[in-house]
C-alpha positions in Angstrom: -13.4 -3.0 -4.3 -15.9 -4.3 -6.8 -15.8 -7.7 -8.8 -17.9 -10.3 -10.3 -18.7 -13.8 -8.6 -17.5 -16.5 -10.9 -17.3 -20.2 -10.2 -14.8 -21.0 -12.7 -11.7 -19.1 -14.5 -12.6 -18.0 -17.8 -10.2 -16.7 -20.9 -9.7 -13.4 -22.2 -7.6 -12.3 -25.4 -3.9 -11.2 -24.6 -4.6 -8.2 -26.7 -7.5 -7.0 -24.0 -6.8 -3.6 -22.3 -6.7 -3.8 -18.5 -6.0 -1.4 -15.8 -3.3 -1.3 -12.7 -3.8 2.1 -11.9 -7.2 4.5 -12.9 -7.0 5.7 -16.1 -3.7 4.1 -17.6 -4.8 1.2 -19.8 -2.5 -1.6 -21.0 -2.8 -4.7 -23.0 -2.8 -7.9 -20.8 0.0 -9.2 -23.2 3.0 -6.5 -22.5 2.4 -7.2 -18.4 5.1 -9.1 -16.5 2.6 -11.6 -14.4 4.2 -13.3 -11.8 3.8 -17.1 -10.9 1.3 -16.0 -8.5 -1.1 -14.3 -11.0 -1.6 -10.5 -10.9 -4.9 -8.5 -10.0 -5.7 -6.0 -12.7 -9.2 -4.1 -13.1 -11.2 -5.5 -16.2 -14.0 -3.2 -17.9 -17.1 -4.8 -17.3 -15.7 -7.3 -14.9 -14.2 -5.2 -12.2 -11.2 -7.0 -10.4 -9.8 -9.7 -11.6 -6.7 -11.8 -11.3 -4.7 -12.9 -14.1 -2.8 -15.7 -15.0 -0.6 -17.2 -17.8 0.4 -20.5 -16.5 -3.0 -22.3 -17.8 -2.7 -23.3 -21.4 -5.7 -21.9 -23.5 -4.0 -21.1 -26.3 -4.9 -19.0 -29.4 -3.8 -15.7 -27.8 -5.8 -16.1 -24.6 -4.9 -15.9 -20.7 -6.6 -17.0 -18.0 -8.6 -14.7 -15.4 -10.9 -15.3 -12.4 -12.5 -13.3 -9.8 -10.1 -11.4 -7.5 -10.8 -12.0 -3.6 
């Protein structure tokens, strides 16, 4: 499992497409994200954990490197 090391969470647009399974892309905003977050594959970043409990506003969601 590859991922980029990130020191701090970063924002991604809620219409960004991610993958839970190889070859099946979905928009982040269509996912049911549990309180603890959801690990998804984000192109050019690798495996990241997406959370929607961090208020970024402007159609953004919070993501951080998956461990």
